[in-house]
LUMLUM-228876 format. One line per 2 residues: number of its first residue (from 1); their letters; for each residue z, y, x of N, C-alpha, C. Coordinates in nm, 2 decimals. Layout:
# LUMLUM-228876
NUM) a) Z/Y/X/Z/Y/X/Z/Y/X; ...
This chain:
# LUMLUM-228876
1) xx) 2.51/15.37/-8.52/2.44/15.28/-8.53/2.48/15.15/-8.53; 2.40/15.06/-8.62/2.45/14.92/-8.66/2.34/14.86/-8.55
3) xx) 2.40/14.73/-8.48/2.34/14.66/-8.38/2.26/14.56/-8.49; 2.14/14.54/-8.44/2.09/14.43/-8.50/2.04/14.31/-8.42
5) xx) 2.01/14.19/-8.45/1.97/14.09/-8.35/1.80/14.12/-8.32; 1.78/14.12/-8.20/1.63/14.18/-8.17/1.56/14.01/-8.11
7) xx) 1.50/13.91/-8.17/1.47/13.78/-8.14/1.42/13.79/-7.97; 1.34/13.90/-7.94/1.27/13.88/-7.79/1.39/13.88/-7.72
9) xx) 1.47/14.02/-7.72/1.59/14.03/-7.63/1.70/13.93/-7.64; 1.74/13.92/-7.77/1.85/13.82/-7.78/1.83/13.70/-7.77
11) xx) 1.73/13.62/-7.78/1.67/13.46/-7.77/1.78/13.43/-7.65; 1.78/13.49/-7.53/1.83/13.42/-7.41/1.98/13.35/-7.45
13) xx) 2.08/13.46/-7.54/2.18/13.38/-7.60/2.20/13.25/-7.69; 2.07/13.21/-7.74/2.07/13.07/-7.80/2.11/12.96/-7.74
15) xx) 2.07/12.93/-7.60/2.11/12.85/-7.50/2.25/12.86/-7.46; 2.32/12.97/-7.45/2.47/13.01/-7.42/2.55/12.96/-7.54
17) xx) 2.52/12.98/-7.64/2.57/12.92/-7.74/2.57/12.76/-7.76; 2.46/12.73/-7.78/2.42/12.55/-7.77/2.49/12.51/-7.64
19) xx) 2.51/12.54/-7.58/2.59/12.47/-7.47/2.75/12.49/-7.48; 2.80/12.60/-7.55/2.95/12.62/-7.52/2.96/12.71/-7.68
21) xx) 2.94/12.63/-7.80/2.97/12.70/-7.93/3.12/12.76/-7.95; 3.21/12.69/-7.87/3.37/12.75/-7.89/3.44/12.73/-7.74
23) xx) 3.42/12.89/-7.69/3.45/12.93/-7.58/3.42/13.06/-7.57; 3.46/13.09/-7.44/3.47/13.27/-7.39/3.35/13.29/-7.39
25) xx) 3.25/13.37/-7.49/3.11/13.42/-7.47/3.10/13.56/-7.39; 2.95/13.58/-7.34/2.92/13.69/-7.25/2.93/13.82/-7.37
27) xx) 2.94/13.91/-7.34/2.91/14.02/-7.44/2.81/14.05/-7.51; 2.69/14.00/-7.47/2.56/13.99/-7.50/2.55/13.91/-7.66
29) xx) 2.62/13.78/-7.62/2.65/13.68/-7.71/2.75/13.72/-7.80; 2.86/13.79/-7.77/2.96/13.83/-7.87/2.86/13.92/-7.99
31) xx) 2.79/14.03/-7.92/2.72/14.11/-8.00/2.67/14.05/-8.10; 2.55/13.94/-8.07/2.49/13.86/-8.18/2.57/13.77/-8.25
33) xx) 2.70/13.70/-8.23/2.77/13.66/-8.32/2.85/13.76/-8.40; 2.86/13.88/-8.38/2.94/14.00/-8.45/2.83/14.00/-8.59
35) xx) 2.70/14.06/-8.53/2.59/14.05/-8.64/2.55/13.92/-8.73; 2.57/13.80/-8.68/2.59/13.66/-8.76/2.68/13.66/-8.84
37) xx) 2.82/13.73/-8.86/2.92/13.70/-8.91/2.93/13.76/-9.02; 2.84/13.86/-9.05/2.83/13.97/-9.14/2.69/13.95/-9.23
39) xx) 2.70/13.90/-9.36/2.57/13.88/-9.43/2.60/13.98/-9.53; 2.47/14.13/-9.53/2.49/14.21/-9.62/2.48/14.18/-9.76
41) xx) 2.44/14.05/-9.79/2.42/14.03/-9.97/2.55/13.98/-9.97; 2.63/13.93/-9.88/2.77/13.87/-9.93/2.78/13.75/-9.93
43) xx) 2.66/13.68/-9.94/2.67/13.55/-9.91/2.69/13.50/-9.75; 2.74/13.35/-9.74/2.76/13.34/-9.59/2.77/13.22/-9.57
45) xx) 2.72/13.14/-9.51/2.72/13.01/-9.46/2.84/12.96/-9.38; 2.93/12.91/-9.43/3.06/12.88/-9.36/3.06/12.72/-9.32
47) xx) 3.19/12.70/-9.26/3.18/12.57/-9.24/3.31/12.50/-9.31; 3.34/12.40/-9.35/3.44/12.35/-9.45/3.47/12.22/-9.37
49) xx) 3.58/12.20/-9.33/3.65/12.11/-9.26/3.72/12.02/-9.39; 3.63/11.89/-9.38/3.70/11.80/-9.52/3.82/11.72/-9.45
51) xx) 3.78/11.67/-9.32/3.92/11.60/-9.27/3.95/11.63/-9.13; 4.07/11.73/-9.13/4.12/11.74/-9.02/4.06/11.70/-8.85
53) xx) 3.98/11.79/-8.78/3.94/11.72/-8.66/3.85/11.60/-8.69; 3.79/11.56/-8.76/3.69/11.46/-8.77/3.60/11.52/-8.86
55) xx) 3.57/11.58/-9.00/3.47/11.57/-9.07/3.43/11.73/-9.09; 3.32/11.80/-9.07/3.30/11.92/-9.12/3.17/11.93/-9.23
57) xx) 3.17/12.01/-9.30/3.03/12.02/-9.38/2.99/12.20/-9.39; 2.85/12.20/-9.40/2.84/12.33/-9.45/2.86/12.34/-9.58
59) xx) 2.89/12.49/-9.60/2.90/12.55/-9.74/2.85/12.68/-9.76; 2.84/12.72/-9.86/2.79/12.88/-9.91/2.89/12.96/-9.97
61) xx) 2.99/13.04/-9.89/3.05/13.13/-9.96/3.00/13.25/-10.05; 3.01/13.25/-10.18/2.94/13.36/-10.24/2.97/13.50/-10.22
63) xx) 2.90/13.59/-10.30/2.92/13.73/-10.25/3.03/13.76/-10.32; 3.09/13.72/-10.46/3.17/13.73/-10.53/3.29/13.65/-10.49
65) xx) 3.42/13.68/-10.43/3.50/13.60/-10.39/3.56/13.54/-10.45; 3.56/13.56/-10.60/3.65/13.48/-10.69/3.55/13.37/-10.74
67) xx) 3.40/13.35/-10.71/3.32/13.24/-10.74/3.37/13.13/-10.63; 3.36/13.00/-10.71/3.35/12.88/-10.58/3.28/12.87/-10.48
69) xx) 3.36/12.84/-10.37/3.24/12.78/-10.26/3.19/12.67/-10.29; 3.05/12.68/-10.25/2.94/12.56/-10.28/2.92/12.49/-10.17
71) xx) 2.98/12.35/-10.18/2.96/12.27/-10.05/2.82/12.21/-10.06; 2.77/12.17/-9.94/2.65/12.09/-9.94/2.67/11.95/-9.92
73) xx) 2.57/11.90/-9.98/2.61/11.75/-9.98/2.52/11.67/-9.88; 2.44/11.74/-9.81/2.39/11.67/-9.69/2.46/11.62/-9.58
75) xx) 2.42/11.68/-9.48/2.48/11.64/-9.33/2.63/11.65/-9.34; 2.72/11.56/-9.26/2.83/11.54/-9.26/2.86/11.56/-9.11
77) xx) 2.92/11.67/-9.03/2.94/11.65/-8.90/3.08/11.60/-8.83; 3.05/11.50/-8.75/3.15/11.45/-8.68/3.24/11.56/-8.58
79) xx) 3.17/11.65/-8.51/3.23/11.73/-8.43/3.21/11.86/-8.45; 3.29/11.98/-8.44/3.29/12.11/-8.48/3.20/12.19/-8.42
81) xx) 3.18/12.13/-8.27/3.09/12.21/-8.22/2.93/12.19/-8.25; 2.91/12.06/-8.32/2.76/12.04/-8.36/2.77/12.13/-8.53
83) xx) 2.87/12.14/-8.59/2.87/12.22/-8.70/2.86/12.36/-8.69; 2.91/12.40/-8.57/2.89/12.54/-8.54/2.77/12.56/-8.49
85) xx) 2.69/12.48/-8.43/2.57/12.50/-8.36/2.47/12.48/-8.51; 2.49/12.43/-8.63/2.40/12.43/-8.73/2.42/12.56/-8.79
87) xx) 2.52/12.62/-8.81/2.56/12.74/-8.84/2.48/12.86/-8.80; 2.49/12.84/-8.66/2.44/12.97/-8.56/2.28/12.94/-8.60
89) xx) 2.23/12.81/-8.61/2.08/12.78/-8.65/2.03/12.89/-8.78; 2.14/12.83/-8.89/2.09/12.87/-9.01/2.09/13.04/-9.01
91) xx) 2.21/13.08/-8.96/2.21/13.24/-8.95/2.12/13.31/-8.87; 2.03/13.24/-8.78/1.96/13.29/-8.67/1.83/13.28/-8.78
93) xx) 1.80/13.15/-8.81/1.69/13.20/-8.91/1.67/13.30/-9.02; 1.78/13.32/-9.09/1.80/13.40/-9.17/1.77/13.55/-9.12
95) xx) 1.84/13.59/-9.01/1.82/13.71/-8.99/1.71/13.75/-8.85; 1.64/13.64/-8.82/1.53/13.68/-8.76/1.41/13.62/-8.81
97) xx) 1.41/13.52/-8.87/1.28/13.46/-8.95/1.26/13.33/-8.88; 1.28/13.32/-8.74/1.27/13.23/-8.65/1.34/13.11/-8.67
99) xx) 1.30/12.96/-8.68/1.38/12.87/-8.65/1.39/12.82/-8.50; 1.51/12.77/-8.51/1.56/12.72/-8.36/1.55/12.58/-8.37
101) xx) 1.41/12.52/-8.29/1.40/12.35/-8.30/1.48/12.31/-8.19; 1.57/12.31/-8.17/1.68/12.24/-8.07/1.78/12.15/-8.12
103) xx) 1.80/12.04/-8.08/1.91/11.94/-8.11/2.01/12.03/-8.04; 2.15/11.98/-8.13/2.28/12.04/-8.05/2.30/11.99/-7.90
105) xx) 2.28/11.87/-7.87/2.27/11.82/-7.73/2.15/11.74/-7.71; 2.08/11.77/-7.58/1.98/11.66/-7.55/2.04/11.54/-7.52
C-alpha cells in the first residue's frame, strides 16, 4: 500500500516542518516528506544552490533526466531553511490542492 498525504490528518506536520525544516523529524513528518520527494510525473521542484551557503533558487527537474534543469528567475533565497520551506509549500499544494499561506518565519 502506497502512503498518500491526507491533508486533514497530515496538516499537523506543516508547522513542525516550518519551525525546523533541516532537523530530525517525527515519524509522521518523515512519511509526508517521503511522499513529497517522489513525483509520479517525474518532474520535481528542487533547490539549486547558486552560491555556497548564500543563495538558493527553485528549479524544475524534468522527467527526462537528460533534459536540462529549468531554473526559476523569481525569488532568490538567502537561507537554505527558507528555500526548503518554499519547496515544501509548493509540493504540498501539488499533492493536496491546498496552499499554505504562512511565511517561513513570523
